[in-house]
C-alpha positions as CSV (number, residue, x, y, z in Angstrom):
1,M,-1.6,-25.5,12.0
2,G,1.6,-24.9,13.9
3,S,2.3,-21.9,16.1
4,Y,3.9,-18.6,14.8
5,D,5.1,-17.7,18.4
6,E,8.3,-19.5,17.8
7,I,8.7,-18.2,14.3
8,I,8.2,-14.5,14.2
9,G,11.1,-13.4,16.6
10,F,9.6,-10.6,18.6
11,D,7.3,-10.3,21.4
12,Y,4.0,-9.0,20.0
13,T,2.6,-8.5,23.5
14,N,5.2,-5.9,24.4
15,E,4.4,-2.4,23.6
16,K,7.9,-1.3,23.8
17,E,9.0,-3.8,21.0
18,W,6.4,-2.2,18.8
19,Q,7.7,1.2,19.6
20,K,11.2,0.2,19.1
21,W,10.4,-1.3,15.6
22,I,8.5,1.9,14.5
23,E,11.6,4.1,15.6
24,E,14.2,1.8,13.9
25,R,12.3,1.1,10.6
26,F,10.0,4.0,10.0
27,L,12.0,7.0,11.1
28,P,14.9,6.4,8.6
29,L,12.3,5.8,5.7
30,H,10.4,8.8,6.6
31,K,13.6,10.9,6.5
32,Q,14.4,9.8,3.0
33,L,10.9,10.5,1.8
34,S,11.0,14.0,3.3
35,I,14.3,14.7,1.6
36,I,12.8,14.0,-1.8
37,S,9.7,16.0,-0.9
38,K,11.7,19.0,0.3
39,L,14.3,18.7,-2.5
40,R,11.2,19.0,-5.0
41,E,9.9,22.1,-3.2
42,H,13.3,23.6,-3.0
43,L,14.1,23.2,-6.8
44,E,10.7,24.3,-8.0
45,K,10.8,27.4,-5.9
46,K,14.3,28.2,-7.4
47,L,13.5,27.5,-10.9
48,T,10.3,29.5,-10.7
49,E,11.7,32.8,-9.2
50,N,14.4,33.2,-11.6
51,L,15.4,30.7,-14.1
52,E,18.2,32.8,-15.5
53,E,19.8,33.3,-12.3
54,A,19.5,29.6,-11.3
55,F,21.3,28.6,-14.5
56,K,24.4,30.4,-13.2
57,E,24.8,27.3,-10.9
58,Q,26.5,24.3,-12.3
59,Y,24.2,21.9,-10.3
60,I,21.2,23.4,-12.1
61,K,22.7,22.7,-15.5
62,E,23.4,19.1,-14.3
63,I,19.9,18.6,-13.0
64,L,18.2,19.9,-16.1
65,L,20.7,19.1,-18.9
66,G,23.1,16.5,-17.6
67,G,23.4,13.5,-20.0
68,V,21.5,15.4,-22.8
69,T,22.9,14.5,-26.2
70,E,23.6,17.0,-29.1
71,E,20.3,15.9,-30.7
72,G,18.4,16.9,-27.3
73,E,17.8,13.4,-26.4
74,Y,18.3,11.9,-22.8
75,A,21.3,9.5,-22.8
76,Q,20.8,6.3,-20.9
77,E,22.2,7.3,-17.8
78,S,21.1,10.9,-18.0
79,L,21.0,12.6,-14.7
80,A,18.5,15.1,-16.1
81,K,16.3,12.2,-16.9
82,A,16.6,10.8,-13.4
83,Y,15.4,14.2,-12.0
84,K,12.5,14.2,-14.4
85,T,11.3,10.7,-13.7
86,T,11.8,11.1,-9.8
87,L,11.0,14.8,-9.0
88,G,9.1,15.5,-12.1
89,I,11.5,18.6,-12.9
90,S,12.7,19.1,-16.5
91,I,13.3,21.5,-19.3
92,N,12.6,20.6,-22.9
93,P,16.0,19.4,-24.0
94,R,15.2,19.5,-27.7
95,E,13.9,23.0,-27.5
96,W,17.0,24.0,-25.5
97,I,19.4,22.3,-27.9
98,A,17.7,23.9,-31.0
99,F,18.0,27.4,-29.6
100,C,21.7,27.0,-28.7
101,K,22.5,25.6,-32.1
102,I,21.3,28.8,-33.7
103,G,23.0,31.0,-31.1
104,L,19.9,32.1,-29.1
105,N,19.8,32.1,-25.4
106,P,16.9,29.6,-24.6
107,I,15.9,31.5,-21.3
108,K,15.6,34.8,-23.2
109,R,13.5,33.2,-25.9
110,G,11.0,32.2,-23.2
111,I,12.0,28.5,-22.2
112,K,10.3,27.4,-19.0
113,C,10.8,24.4,-16.6
114,N,8.3,21.7,-16.3
115,F,7.0,20.6,-13.1
116,E,5.2,17.3,-13.2
117,D,3.4,15.4,-10.4
118,T,5.1,11.9,-11.2
119,S,3.6,8.6,-9.9
120,F,6.8,8.3,-7.9
121,L,6.3,11.6,-6.1
122,T,2.8,10.5,-5.5
123,F,4.0,7.2,-3.9
124,I,6.5,9.2,-1.9
125,N,3.9,11.8,-0.5
126,D,1.4,9.0,0.1
127,L,3.7,7.0,2.1
128,K,5.2,9.9,4.0
129,N,1.7,11.1,5.1
130,I,0.7,7.6,6.4
131,I,3.8,7.3,8.3
132,E,3.3,10.5,10.0
133,E,-0.2,9.2,11.1
134,I,1.7,6.5,12.9
135,F,4.2,8.8,14.5
136,S,1.3,11.0,15.7
137,K,-0.2,7.8,17.2
138,V,2.8,6.6,19.1
139,G,4.2,10.0,20.0
140,I,7.3,10.0,17.7
141,N,8.6,13.2,16.4
142,P,9.9,13.0,12.7
143,T,13.4,13.9,11.8
144,I,13.6,17.5,10.6
145,I,15.3,17.9,7.4
146,E,18.1,20.6,7.6
147,D,18.6,23.1,4.7
148,R,22.1,21.9,4.7
149,E,21.0,18.2,3.8
150,I,19.2,19.6,0.7
151,E,22.1,21.8,-0.1
152,S,24.5,18.8,-0.1
153,I,22.4,17.0,-2.7
154,I,21.8,19.9,-5.1
155,N,25.6,20.6,-4.9
156,S,26.1,17.1,-5.8
157,P,23.0,16.1,-7.8
158,E,24.0,12.4,-8.4
159,E,23.5,12.0,-4.6
160,I,19.6,11.6,-5.3
161,I,20.5,8.1,-6.6
162,D,21.6,7.1,-3.0
163,V,18.4,8.6,-1.6
164,I,16.4,6.5,-4.0
165,R,18.5,3.4,-3.0
166,K,17.7,4.1,0.6
167,I,14.0,4.6,0.0
168,Y,13.9,1.2,-1.8
169,E,15.8,-0.7,1.0
170,Y,13.9,0.9,3.8
171,T,10.6,0.2,2.1
172,I,11.6,-3.4,1.5
173,S,12.5,-3.8,5.2
174,I,9.0,-2.9,6.6
175,S,6.9,-5.0,4.0
176,A,5.3,-8.1,5.3
177,N,7.3,-10.0,2.5
178,Y,10.2,-9.8,4.9
179,D,8.9,-8.3,8.3
180,Y,7.0,-10.4,10.8
181,H,5.7,-7.3,12.5
182,M,3.9,-6.3,9.5
183,F,2.7,-9.9,8.8
184,F,1.1,-9.9,12.2
185,I,-0.7,-6.9,11.3
186,L,-2.1,-8.7,8.2
187,N,-3.1,-11.6,10.4
188,T,-5.3,-9.4,12.6
189,R,-7.0,-7.5,9.6
190,C,-10.4,-9.4,10.3
191,T,-10.1,-13.1,11.5
192,P,-12.0,-15.1,13.7
193,R,-10.8,-15.2,17.3
194,F,-10.2,-18.8,17.2
195,F,-7.8,-18.7,14.3
196,I,-5.9,-16.0,15.5
197,K,-5.4,-17.6,19.1
198,I,-4.4,-21.0,17.4
199,A,-1.6,-19.2,15.4
200,Y,-0.4,-17.0,18.3
201,P,-1.0,-19.0,21.6
202,K,0.3,-16.2,23.7
203,L,-2.8,-14.3,22.8
204,K,-4.8,-16.6,25.0
205,D,-3.6,-14.6,28.1
206,N,-2.5,-11.5,26.4
207,F,-5.3,-10.7,23.9
208,D,-6.6,-7.6,25.6
209,K,-3.2,-6.2,26.0
210,V,-2.4,-6.6,22.3
211,A,-5.8,-5.4,21.3
212,E,-5.0,-2.1,23.5
213,I,-1.6,-1.7,21.8
214,L,-2.6,-2.1,18.2
215,E,-6.3,-1.0,18.6
216,L,-8.0,-4.1,17.8
217,E,-11.8,-4.7,18.1
218,E,-14.5,-7.0,17.6
219,K,-15.7,-6.3,14.0
220,F,-18.8,-8.8,14.2
221,T,-20.2,-11.2,16.8
222,P,-22.4,-13.9,15.2
223,N,-25.9,-14.5,16.2
224,I,-25.2,-18.1,17.7
225,N,-26.8,-19.4,20.9
226,D,-23.9,-21.1,22.3
227,E,-21.7,-18.5,24.2
228,K,-18.4,-20.5,23.6
229,T,-19.0,-20.9,19.9
230,K,-20.1,-17.3,19.5
231,R,-16.9,-15.9,21.0
232,Y,-15.0,-18.5,19.2
233,Y,-16.2,-17.2,15.7
234,T,-16.2,-13.5,16.6
235,L,-14.4,-11.6,13.9
236,I,-11.5,-9.5,15.4
237,G,-10.0,-6.9,13.2
238,H,-8.5,-3.2,13.1
239,K,-10.5,-0.3,14.8
240,K,-10.9,2.3,12.0
241,E,-7.9,4.7,12.1
242,G,-6.2,2.9,14.9
243,L,-2.6,1.9,14.8
244,A,-3.0,-1.4,13.2
245,D,-5.4,0.0,10.5
246,I,-2.7,2.7,9.7
247,M,-0.1,0.0,9.5
248,F,-2.2,-2.2,7.2
249,N,-2.7,1.0,4.9
250,I,1.1,1.3,4.7
251,Q,1.4,-2.3,3.7
252,H,-1.3,-1.9,0.9
253,T,0.2,1.3,-0.3
254,I,3.5,-0.5,-0.7
255,W,2.1,-3.4,-2.5
256,S,-0.1,-1.1,-4.8
257,H,3.0,0.7,-6.0
258,F,5.3,-2.4,-6.1
259,N,2.9,-4.4,-8.3
260,F,4.8,-3.6,-11.5
261,S,3.3,-6.4,-13.7
262,R,0.0,-4.5,-13.4
263,G,1.2,-1.7,-15.3
264,D,-0.9,1.0,-13.7
265,F,-4.0,1.5,-11.4
266,W,-6.3,4.2,-10.5
267,D,-5.8,5.4,-6.9
268,S,-9.2,7.4,-6.6
269,E,-7.6,10.7,-7.8
270,E,-5.3,9.7,-10.6
271,W,-3.7,6.9,-12.7
272,I,-0.5,5.7,-11.0
273,D,2.1,4.7,-13.6
274,L,3.7,1.6,-12.0
275,K,6.3,1.3,-15.0
276,G,7.4,4.9,-14.0
277,I,8.1,3.8,-10.4
278,E,9.8,0.7,-11.5
279,E,12.1,2.9,-13.8
280,V,13.2,5.3,-10.9
281,F,14.1,2.2,-8.8
282,S,15.8,0.5,-11.6
283,K,18.4,3.2,-11.7
284,V,19.9,1.7,-8.4
285,L,19.0,-2.1,-8.8
286,V,16.4,-4.7,-10.3
287,P,13.4,-3.8,-8.2
288,K,11.2,-6.7,-6.7
289,D,7.6,-6.9,-7.6
290,L,6.4,-7.1,-4.0
291,W,2.9,-7.9,-4.4
292,Q,3.6,-10.9,-6.9
293,E,6.3,-12.1,-4.6
294,F,4.1,-12.1,-1.5
295,K,1.3,-14.1,-3.4
296,G,4.0,-16.6,-4.5
297,K,5.1,-17.0,-0.7
298,I,1.5,-17.4,0.4
299,K,0.8,-20.0,-2.2
300,K,3.4,-22.1,-0.7
301,I,1.7,-22.0,2.6
302,V,-1.9,-22.3,1.6
303,A,-3.3,-23.3,-1.6
304,P,-5.1,-20.4,-3.5
305,L,-9.0,-20.3,-3.2
306,R,-10.7,-20.0,-6.5
307,R,-14.0,-21.4,-5.4
308,I,-15.8,-21.7,-2.1
309,E,-17.4,-25.1,-2.0
310,F,-20.3,-26.1,0.3
311,E,-22.9,-28.8,0.0
312,T,-25.5,-26.4,-1.1
313,A,-23.4,-24.0,-3.1
314,N,-20.3,-23.4,-5.0
315,I,-19.2,-19.9,-5.1
316,D,-16.6,-18.7,-7.7
317,I,-14.4,-15.9,-6.5
318,T,-12.3,-15.0,-9.4
319,G,-12.7,-12.6,-12.2
320,Y,-15.8,-10.6,-11.9
321,N,-16.5,-12.2,-8.5
322,K,-13.2,-11.2,-6.9
323,I,-15.3,-8.8,-4.9
324,L,-18.3,-10.2,-3.4
325,Y,-20.8,-9.2,-0.8
326,F,-22.2,-11.7,1.6
327,V,-25.4,-11.2,3.6
328,V,-25.7,-12.8,7.1
329,I,-28.8,-13.5,9.1
330,N,-28.7,-15.0,12.5
331,S,-26.1,-18.0,12.1
332,L,-26.4,-18.3,8.4
333,V,-24.9,-16.8,5.2
334,I,-28.0,-16.4,2.9
335,K,-27.0,-14.3,-0.2
336,A,-24.0,-13.5,-2.1
337,F,-23.7,-10.8,-5.0
338,N,-21.0,-8.8,-6.8
339,R,-20.5,-5.2,-7.4
340,Y,-22.0,-5.0,-10.9
341,S,-25.4,-3.7,-12.0
342,P,-28.2,-6.2,-12.2
343,R,-28.6,-5.1,-15.8
344,Y,-24.9,-6.1,-16.7
345,K,-24.4,-9.6,-18.0
346,K,-21.7,-10.3,-15.4
347,F,-24.0,-9.5,-12.5
348,Y,-24.0,-12.3,-10.0
349,N,-26.6,-12.8,-7.4
350,E,-27.3,-16.1,-5.4
351,N,-29.3,-17.2,-2.7
352,F,-28.5,-20.1,-0.4
353,S,-28.3,-21.3,3.2
354,I,-24.8,-21.8,4.5
355,S,-23.5,-22.1,8.0
356,F,-21.7,-18.9,9.1
357,I,-19.3,-21.3,11.0
358,D,-18.8,-23.4,7.8
359,F,-18.3,-20.0,5.7
360,I,-15.7,-18.6,8.1
361,G,-14.0,-21.9,8.5
362,K,-13.3,-22.0,4.6
363,I,-11.9,-18.6,4.3
364,S,-10.1,-18.1,7.7
365,P,-6.6,-19.4,6.4
366,H,-6.7,-17.1,3.5
367,A,-8.0,-14.0,5.5
368,F,-5.2,-14.7,8.2
369,T,-2.5,-14.6,5.6
370,G,-3.7,-11.5,4.1
371,V,-4.7,-12.6,0.5
372,I,-8.4,-12.4,1.1
373,L,-9.9,-9.5,3.0
374,I,-13.4,-9.6,4.7
375,E,-14.7,-6.3,6.1
376,P,-18.2,-5.5,7.7
377,T,-19.7,-2.7,5.3
378,E,-22.9,-0.7,5.3
379,E,-22.3,0.5,1.6
380,I,-23.2,-1.8,-1.4
381,P,-23.2,-0.7,-5.1
382,Y,-26.9,-1.6,-5.7
383,P,-28.9,-1.7,-2.5
384,K,-32.1,-3.1,-4.4
385,V,-30.4,-6.5,-4.5
386,L,-31.5,-6.7,-0.9
387,S,-35.1,-6.2,-1.7
388,G,-37.3,-8.8,0.1
389,I,-34.6,-9.8,2.6
390,G,-35.8,-7.7,5.6
391,N,-33.6,-7.4,8.6
392,F,-30.0,-8.8,8.4
393,D,-27.1,-8.9,10.9
394,I,-24.4,-7.7,8.7
395,I,-23.0,-7.5,5.1
396,L,-19.4,-8.8,4.7
397,E,-17.6,-7.3,1.7
398,F,-15.1,-10.1,0.5
399,H,-12.1,-9.4,-1.8
400,N,-10.0,-12.0,-3.3
401,L,-6.6,-10.2,-3.6
402,L,-5.0,-13.1,-5.5
403,E,-7.0,-11.9,-8.5
404,D,-5.5,-8.3,-8.3
């Protein structure tokens, strides 16, 4: 494997370079995210307090009814539809037109504005909040959005399209698809020490320095007698809630919301409509499916792994087995099981005896490029599968992201 030191184009051992990257890439993005958030707050407050008074403003009419046809439908380039899909602010256009056709004032007849939490807004707020965690870590003050900036947009409501364009461009610019800083973050998620140092030779003399900057730590030290080998195969990863960990969460937030072919996903609180997010960005360009694009790029670097093959076992890592749990005792991996109930027909549970060194050697290239995640875990779906094992060193959660 060749070195990445000559490829990535920045000095990852220099704290000031990381600081500069954050300031140059994250501050502009955070500003646009904040504009969307504050614009929604401003309009919701105004439309809730006094709708009749608000409708005296031309920009309110454009935001709620711009591009609505005589039949009460949104035209293809409707500004009102743009605000509905983006900010979740709308008024029932059919009901409005129906009242107007019979000479009634829709507001006096009780029509109200609707305020939805769109998937686009969820993405905006999630990304904004995580970026603010980074700013807090490195001592950067976010840009304060002045009232005049919000007034500028609401007085020219079509300017929201420019904000959407900037959010897309700035988001693309920090993704590991195009940015080597973020690719470096992926490389250090949880990878054996030897593999990282081969890829980045400058780490040989600067590892502790980089570990301090990004808050890396030893995630697991295998129980191997030879000290050199033990150190070689120690898993290096991100300290929980450290700088690299937060960066990693940003990348996966981006990929989760730019995986348009998936349609939707559950984010632990609500269903995220990816088609809705794609529709918003489609108002300014043809948005890229960043996750599918990244997978395509990695497949050109390293062949996709569908099975982990050893002399004593062949472990399928696709479909129901895309997430597995591996049990490690001493220098051996002795069991693997998936997350399904033992009562379910797709339950997988296999015992074997595989060298930890061989196991890590097989998956390291894929963990390094970020398409496979391995994480030490203390939580497993069905603890009874460990019955009879006794004491073990660690359980590694394994996730084949190529299956997502």
